[in-house]
C-alpha positions in Angstrom: -14.3 -29.3 0.9 -11.4 -31.2 -0.1 -12.4 -31.3 -3.9 -13.2 -35.1 -4.0 -16.1 -36.3 -5.5 -18.0 -39.3 -4.7 -20.0 -41.5 -7.4 -21.5 -44.7 -8.0 -21.9 -46.9 -10.9 -24.7 -48.8 -10.9 -24.4 -53.0 -11.6 -26.8 -54.7 -13.7 -26.2 -58.4 -14.9 -28.1 -61.3 -16.6 -27.0 -65.3 -16.0 -28.7 -67.8 -18.2 -27.9 -71.7 -18.5 -29.4 -74.6 -20.4 -28.4 -77.9 -20.5 -30.0 -80.9 -22.3 -29.0 -84.5 -22.5 -30.0 -87.6 -24.6 -28.7 -91.3 -24.3 -30.2 -93.8 -26.3 -29.3 -97.9 -26.0 -29.2 -99.7 -29.0 -28.4 -102.6 -27.8 -26.1 -104.2 -25.2 -23.5 -103.6 -27.0 -23.8 -100.3 -28.0 -25.2 -96.9 -26.5 -25.3 -93.4 -27.7 -25.1 -90.3 -25.9 -25.7 -86.4 -26.9 -25.2 -83.6 -24.8 -25.7 -80.1 -25.3 -24.7 -76.8 -22.7 -25.4 -73.1 -23.5 -24.3 -70.5 -20.9 -24.6 -66.4 -21.1 -23.5 -63.6 -19.3 -24.9 -60.1 -19.6 -23.4 -57.1 -18.4 -25.4 -54.0 -19.1 -23.6 -50.3 -20.0 -23.8 -47.5 -18.1 -22.8 -43.9 -18.8 -23.2 -40.9 -16.5 -22.7 -37.7 -19.1 -22.6 -35.2 -16.2 -19.5 -37.1 -14.9 -17.5 -39.4 -17.6 -15.7 -41.5 -14.6 -19.2 -43.1 -13.6 -19.2 -45.5 -16.7 -19.5 -49.5 -17.2 -19.0 -51.3 -20.5 -21.3 -53.9 -22.3 -20.2 -57.2 -22.2 -22.2 -60.3 -23.6 -20.5 -63.8 -23.6 -21.6 -67.0 -24.9 -19.9 -70.2 -23.9 -21.6 -73.4 -25.4 -20.4 -77.1 -26.1 -21.8 -80.2 -27.3 -20.1 -84.0 -27.6 -21.6 -86.8 -29.3 -20.4 -90.3 -27.8 -20.5 -93.8 -28.7 -19.8 -97.2 -26.9 -19.4 -100.4 -28.8 -18.4 -103.2 -26.8 -17.0 -105.8 -29.2 -16.6 -108.4 -26.7 -16.8 -108.4 -23.0 -13.1 -107.9 -22.9 -12.9 -105.6 -25.5 -14.1 -101.7 -25.7 -14.2 -99.2 -28.3 -15.2 -95.1 -26.9 -15.6 -92.7 -29.6 -16.4 -89.2 -28.7 -16.8 -86.1 -30.9 -16.8 -82.6 -29.3 -17.4 -79.2 -30.2 -17.1 -75.7 -28.3 -17.6 -72.3 -29.0 -17.0 -69.0 -26.7 -18.4 -65.8 -28.6 -17.3 -62.4 -26.2 -19.0 -58.9 -27.8 -17.5 -56.1 -25.5 -17.8 -52.1 -25.6 -18.2 -48.9 -23.9 -21.9 -47.6 -22.8 -23.6 -45.3 -25.7 -23.0 -41.8 -25.9 -19.4 -41.7 -24.8 -16.7 -39.1 -26.5 -13.9 -39.7 -27.9 -10.5 -37.6 -27.2 -11.1 -35.5 -30.5 -14.5 -34.4 -29.4 -12.3 -33.1 -26.6 -10.1 -31.3 -29.3 -7.1 -33.6 -29.1 -5.4 -33.6 -32.7 -6.0 -37.4 -33.0 -7.0 -39.7 -35.6 -10.4 -41.8 -33.8 -11.8 -45.0 -35.3 -15.4 -43.4 -36.3 -17.7 -45.9 -35.8 -17.6 -46.0 -32.1 -16.3 -43.7 -29.5 -14.7 -44.4 -26.4 -11.7 -42.9 -23.9 -9.3 -45.9 -23.6 -7.5 -44.2 -20.8 -6.7 -40.5 -19.1 -4.8 -41.9 -16.4 -3.9 -39.1 -13.8 -1.8 -40.8 -11.3 -3.3 -40.8 -7.9 -6.5 -38.8 -9.3 -8.6 -40.6 -11.6 -8.5 -42.5 -14.8 -12.2 -42.4 -17.0 -10.8 -46.1 -18.7 -13.3 -47.5 -21.3 -12.7 -50.8 -23.1 -12.0 -51.0 -26.7 -15.0 -52.4 -28.5 -14.1 -55.9 -29.3 -15.4 -59.4 -30.6 -13.5 -62.3 -29.7 -14.6 -66.0 -31.3 -12.8 -69.4 -29.7 -13.8 -72.7 -31.8 -12.9 -76.2 -30.9 -13.5 -79.3 -32.8 -12.2 -82.4 -30.9 -12.2 -86.0 -31.8 -11.5 -88.9 -29.6 -10.8 -92.8 -30.3 -9.9 -94.7 -27.0 -9.8 -98.6 -27.1 -9.9 -101.1 -24.0 -8.8 -104.6 -24.3 -8.1 -107.2 -21.7 -5.9 -109.7 -22.9 -4.8 -112.6 -20.3 -2.8 -110.1 -17.6 -2.7 -107.4 -19.6 -5.1 -104.5 -19.6 -4.4 -102.4 -22.4 -5.4 -99.4 -23.5 -4.5 -96.7 -26.7 -6.1 -94.2 -28.3 -6.1 -90.8 -30.2 -6.9 -87.1 -30.3 -7.4 -84.8 -33.3 -8.1 -81.6 -32.6 -8.8 -78.1 -34.8 -9.0 -75.0 -33.1 -9.6 -71.3 -34.0 -9.2 -68.2 -32.4 -10.7 -64.7 -34.2 -10.2 -61.1 -32.9 -12.1 -58.2 -34.2 -10.7 -55.6 -31.6 -10.2 -52.0 -32.0 -7.2 -52.6 -29.8 -5.4 -49.0 -28.8 -7.0 -47.4 -31.5 -8.5 -44.5 -29.2 -5.1 -43.9 -27.6 -4.5 -43.3 -24.1 -2.4 -41.3 -21.9 -0.6 -41.3 -18.3 -0.1 -38.4 -16.2 2.3 -38.4 -13.2 4.2 -36.0 -11.2 7.5 -36.2 -12.7 7.7 -32.5 -14.1 5.1 -31.0 -11.9 5.7 -33.0 -8.5 2.0 -33.1 -8.7 0.1 -35.5 -11.6 -3.1 -33.2 -11.4 -0.7 -30.3 -12.5 1.1 -32.3 -15.0 -2.4 -33.2 -16.6 -3.6 -29.7 -16.6 -0.7 -28.2 -18.3 -0.5 -31.3 -21.0 2.8 -32.8 -19.8 2.4 -36.4 -21.0 4.1 -39.2 -19.0 3.3 -41.9 -21.6 1.3 -41.9 -25.1 0.0 -45.5 -26.7 -2.2 -45.7 -29.7 -2.5 -48.5 -32.4 -4.5 -49.3 -34.9 -6.5 -52.4 -33.7 -6.2 -56.5 -32.7 -7.0 -58.4 -36.3 -6.3 -62.1 -35.4 -7.2 -65.0 -37.6 -5.7 -68.0 -35.8 -5.7 -71.7 -36.8 -4.6 -75.3 -35.1 -4.4 -78.6 -36.0 -3.1 -80.8 -33.4 -2.9 -84.8 -32.9 -1.9 -87.0 -30.3 -1.8 -90.9 -29.6 -0.5 -93.2 -27.0 -0.7 -96.9 -25.5 -0.4 -98.1 -21.9 -0.4 -101.8 -20.1 -1.4 -102.9 -16.8 0.6 -105.7 -16.1 -0.5 -107.9 -13.4 2.4 -109.6 -12.7 1.9 -111.5 -10.0 -1.4 -111.8 -7.4 1.0 -108.6 -5.4 2.6 -107.4 -8.3 1.1 -104.6 -11.0 3.1 -102.7 -13.1 2.1 -100.0 -15.4 3.6 -99.1 -18.7 2.7 -96.1 -21.2 4.1 -94.1 -23.7 2.3 -90.6 -25.3 3.4 -88.8 -28.4 2.3 -85.4 -28.6 3.8 -83.4 -31.2 4.2 -79.5 -30.7 2.4 -77.5 -33.6 2.4 -73.9 -33.6 -0.8 -71.7 -34.4 -1.1 -70.2 -37.8 -2.3 -67.1 -38.5 -3.9 -66.9 -41.7 -3.0 -63.5 -42.9 0.8 -64.1 -41.9 0.7 -61.4 -39.2 4.1 -62.3 -37.6 7.4 -61.7 -37.7 11.2 -62.3 -35.9 14.0 -60.3 -34.7 17.3 -61.4 -34.4 20.3 -60.1 -32.7 22.7 -61.5 -35.0 20.5 -60.3 -38.2 20.4 -56.6 -36.7 24.4 -56.8 -36.3 24.5 -58.1 -39.8 21.9 -55.7 -41.1 19.7 -58.2 -42.7 16.6 -56.5 -43.6 13.4 -57.8 -44.9 12.5 -58.3 -48.7 9.0 -58.7 -47.3 8.7 -55.4 -45.9 11.5 -53.2 -47.6 11.1 -50.2 -45.2 11.4 -52.4 -41.8 14.6 -51.8 -39.6 17.9 -54.2 -39.7 16.7 -57.5 -38.0 13.7 -57.7 -38.4 11.8 -60.3 -40.5 8.1 -61.6 -41.7 6.9 -64.7 -43.4 8.3 -65.0 -46.5 11.9 -63.6 -45.7 14.7 -66.1 -46.0 15.4 -67.5 -42.1 11.8 -67.0 -41.0 9.6 -69.6 -39.5 6.8 -69.2 -41.7 4.4 -69.2 -38.4 7.0 -67.5 -36.1 8.2 -71.1 -34.9 8.9 -74.2 -36.0 7.3 -77.9 -34.7 8.7 -80.1 -32.7 7.4 -83.9 -33.4 9.8 -85.8 -31.2 8.1 -84.9 -28.0 7.7 -88.6 -26.6 6.6 -88.8 -23.2 6.8 -92.6 -21.3 5.6 -93.1 -17.6 5.9 -96.1 -15.5 4.6 -97.2 -12.0 3.8 -100.0 -10.1 1.6 -101.1 -7.1 3.1 -104.3 -4.8 1.6 -106.1 -1.5 4.3 -106.0 0.8 2.6 -108.4 3.0 0.6 -111.7 2.5 -2.1 -110.2 4.4 -2.3 -107.4 1.6 -2.9 -105.0 4.3 0.9 -102.7 3.6 1.6 -102.0 0.2 4.2 -100.2 -1.6 3.1 -97.9 -4.8 5.1 -95.9 -6.9 5.2 -94.3 -10.8 7.2 -91.4 -13.0 6.5 -90.0 -16.0 6.9 -86.9 -18.6 4.3 -84.4 -19.5 4.7 -82.2 -22.0 2.4 -79.1 -22.4 2.4 -79.5 -26.2 -1.3 -77.1 -26.7 -0.2 -73.8 -26.5 -3.1 -71.5 -25.7 -4.2 -69.8 -28.7 -4.2 -66.1 -26.8 -0.4 -66.4 -26.6 0.6 -64.8 -29.8 -2.0 -62.2 -29.5 0.3 -59.8 -29.4 2.2 -60.2 -32.7 -1.0 -59.2 -34.9 -0.6 -56.0 -32.6 2.5 -54.5 -34.4 3.9 -52.7 -37.3 3.1 -53.1 -40.3 -0.1 -55.2 -39.4 -1.5 -52.8 -36.5 1.2 -49.7 -36.3 1.7 -49.5 -33.0 2.5 -46.1 -31.1 4.5 -46.0 -27.8 6.2 -42.8 -26.5 7.8 -42.0 -23.3 7.8 -38.4 -22.7 6.8 -37.0 -26.0 7.8 -33.7 -27.6 4.0 -33.4 -27.7 1.3 -32.5 -25.4 -2.4 -33.9 -24.5 -3.5 -31.8 -27.5 -0.9 -32.9 -29.9 0.9 -35.7 -28.9 2.5 -36.4 -32.4 4.1 -33.3 -32.5 7.9 -34.2 -34.5 7.0 -37.5 -35.5 4.6 -38.9 -38.3 1.1 -39.7 -37.2 0.7 -43.1 -39.3 -3.4 -43.6 -39.0 -5.4 -44.5 -40.6 -3.2 -47.6 -41.7 -4.0 -49.7 -44.9 -4.9 -53.4 -44.3 -3.3 -55.8 -46.0 0.0 -53.3 -45.8 2.4 -52.5 -49.1 5.4 -54.3 -49.7 6.7 -50.0 -48.9 4.7 -49.4 -45.7 6.9 -46.7 -43.3 8.1 -48.3 -39.9 7.9 -45.0 -37.9 9.9 -45.2 -35.1 10.2 -46.5 -32.1 9.3 -49.3 -33.7 7.6 -52.1 -31.2 8.5 -55.7 -31.7 7.2 -59.0 -30.3 9.0 -62.0 -31.3 9.9 -65.9 -30.5 13.4 -67.0 -29.4 15.0 -67.2 -33.2 18.0 -69.7 -31.7 17.9 -73.3 -33.2 16.0 -72.2 -36.5 13.0 -71.0 -34.6 12.4 -74.3 -33.1 9.6 -74.5 -30.8 10.9 -75.4 -27.1 7.9 -77.7 -25.5 7.4 -77.1 -21.9 7.9 -80.4 -20.0 7.2 -81.6 -16.3 8.5 -84.9 -14.9 6.9 -86.0 -12.0 7.3 -88.8 -9.8 5.8 -90.2 -6.2 6.5 -93.3 -4.5 3.9 -94.4 -1.8 3.4 -96.6 1.6 0.0 -97.5 2.7 -1.0 -99.5 5.8 -4.3 -100.7 6.6 -4.3 -100.0 10.7 -7.7 -101.9 12.2 -11.0 -102.6 10.1 -11.4 -99.0 8.1 -8.8 -97.0 9.2 -5.8 -96.7 6.7 -2.3 -94.8 7.4 -0.7 -93.3 3.9 3.2 -92.1 3.7 3.8 -90.7 0.5 6.8 -88.8 -1.2 5.7 -86.6 -4.0 8.1 -84.8 -6.5 8.2 -82.6 -9.5 10.4 -80.7 -12.0 9.8 -78.5 -15.1 11.6 -77.3 -17.7 11.2 -75.3 -20.6 8.5 -73.3 -19.1 7.9 -69.5 -21.1 9.3 -66.1 -20.1 9.1 -63.0 -21.7 12.7 -61.2 -22.5 13.0 -57.1 -22.6 15.8 -57.2 -25.5 15.9 -54.0 -25.7 15.8 -51.9 -22.2 17.0 -48.3 -21.8 20.2 -48.0 -20.5 20.7 -45.5 -17.8 23.4 -42.9 -18.6 24.0 -40.5 -15.4 23.0 -36.8 -16.4 21.5 -38.1 -19.9 18.4 -35.7 -20.2 17.6 -38.4 -23.1 14.2 -39.8 -23.2 13.7 -43.6 -22.5 13.2 -44.7 -26.5 16.4 -42.2 -27.1 18.6 -44.5 -24.3 17.5 -47.9 -26.2 20.8 -50.0 -27.8 18.8 -51.4 -30.7 17.7 -48.2 -32.9 14.9 -47.3 -34.3 13.4 -49.8 -32.1 11.6 -49.3 -28.7 10.2 -52.3 -26.8 11.5 -55.6 -28.2 9.5 -58.6 -26.3 10.8 -62.0 -26.5 9.1 -65.2 -25.8 11.7 -67.7 -24.4 11.2 -71.1 -23.0 13.9 -71.3 -20.3 12.3 -71.4 -17.0 12.8 -74.0 -14.5 10.9 -75.2 -11.1 11.1 -77.9 -8.6 8.7 -79.4 -6.2 9.1 -82.2 -3.5 6.7 -83.1 -0.7 5.9 -85.1 2.3 2.5 -85.9 2.4 0.8 -87.9 5.4 -2.7 -89.1 5.3 -5.0 -90.9 7.7 -8.0 -92.4 6.4 -11.5 -94.0 7.9 -13.6 -95.4 5.3 -17.3 -94.9 5.0 -18.7 -97.4 7.7 -21.5 -96.7 10.4 -22.3 -93.8 8.5 -19.3 -91.7 9.1 -16.0 -91.3 6.9 -12.9 -89.1 8.1 -9.9 -88.0 6.9 -6.7 -86.3 7.8 -4.0 -84.6 6.0 -0.4 -83.0 6.4 1.9 -81.9 3.9 5.6 -80.4 4.2 6.4 -79.3 1.0 9.3 -76.7 -1.0 8.6 -75.0 -4.5 11.6 -73.8 -6.1 11.6 -71.9 -9.5 13.9 -69.2 -11.5 10.9 -67.5 -12.7 10.9 -63.6 -12.1 8.6 -62.2 -9.9 5.1 -61.2 -11.4 6.1 -63.3 -14.6 2.9 -63.8 -16.7 3.2 -66.7 -18.4 0.0 -66.6 -20.9 1.5 -64.7 -23.7 4.6 -62.2 -24.3 4.3 -58.6 -24.8 5.6 -54.9 -23.5 5.2 -54.1 -20.1 5.4 -58.0 -19.0 9.0 -58.8 -19.4 11.6 -59.9 -17.4 13.4 -56.8 -15.2 16.5 -58.8 -15.5 18.7 -57.7 -18.7 18.6 -60.9 -21.5 22.6 -60.7 -21.8 23.5 -61.2 -18.1 25.7 -64.4 -18.0 23.7 -66.6 -15.6 20.6 -64.2 -15.1 18.8 -67.1 -13.5 20.3 -67.3 -10.7 19.1 -64.0 -9.6 15.5 -65.3 -9.6 16.2 -68.7 -8.4 14.4 -69.1 -5.1 11.3 -69.9 -3.2 8.1 -70.1 -5.7 5.5 -67.3 -5.3 2.8 -70.1 -4.2 5.4 -72.2 -2.1 3.6 -73.1 1.0 6.0 -75.4 3.7 3.2 -76.5 5.7 
């Protein structure tokens, strides 16, 4: 035989959904609606104790939301709608019962005592008995909406507001079990490296615990003005400030190149290396970044009948749209670093599989809240927002515009030709501020060749990506008649951006950074080209 082993993993999943709704009319002017939805997913765990590769993790995900809405008609021309809603998602996961830990296998390594798991022993090209970290994720959102519609003469006015509170709570034993990777670097065979204990990478952390809170609000006003029988104009304005998430235990940090060069040090954690600041330090935004209140987004549009028979129309519009509500998981990695959750990430460490901490200090277990004199063993991993402009948040913004000509050809047939375009600015990018520097003939490891010492990877969330989209869209449509409707579309388009290939945009963290050095002049020109999702036709 060739030594290959085949095995299977059983799959057992349950899905449950429940929906209820009550509508009540108090009068012709007052209507109340109440709705509740619940969805549950369960994945059953499995472990074959004679073959640890054959395993699956358990998972339970509950999603629920509820809404109360009240519609009140003050007059036939004045309508008010109030909505209050709540959504909640809880997710629990973990390894199957009976799992083992690395310390059970003889590794000199601290392990969490309550749950055992093999997070990762990745032997490249052979096997990886990886299991998930035990974790609980809780996400809540409370929203209040108020919308008013008022018809006054030739004007159809609308204005309203949204108030939102978001919460993200994490209780995750992230990286606590430790994980290894083995490659063919030393032996020309990854399996031989594993058998000999030659480690390519080793990582371990002390969990991921986060208590995120957000308060957000926005206001809008718009007017549909029927200027003439053939012309309608739409004008609108929205104010949507960017307000950063608040990590209630102040698990946030900032690295600045200029502070590093000036040897500026933290007074909150006195053993932190130069350039690394925390909430409470001078020059450090308390929430990692400061709010942006100047997000005013106007929009305008029109519809004009070109011919007196109203069979040909010209419509167009343009507007600004801010992405002011940041995802609650964007700043997850900030809580995964020293001193909040010390992280060790070693490339080709001195130690072996059985003793990866040979020659360095093992920081685990680590106390929380961390004391003022917490040690920062190197290499120190860092996650930071861009400290430029006092750490002010740069809100992503989209500009959209279009121009459409539509003609009723015969009866129910309509032809439509449109130009649609957009431009986006300040899209998110993750930068590596501390890449290893290539040195010909050097035998130093990756971390030893980094410029900023004693740091390892320094990931910075920047908002400096641009994109553009232009398209010609042609439609031929037959409206419903005699039991038949039909539509044919053709789109010619081109999308260009300077986003690095395969760049993730949902957060910032080690391993997802741009490959172009951050300090190269004009570095974005190397990534400018067709978008990954570009389709000409």
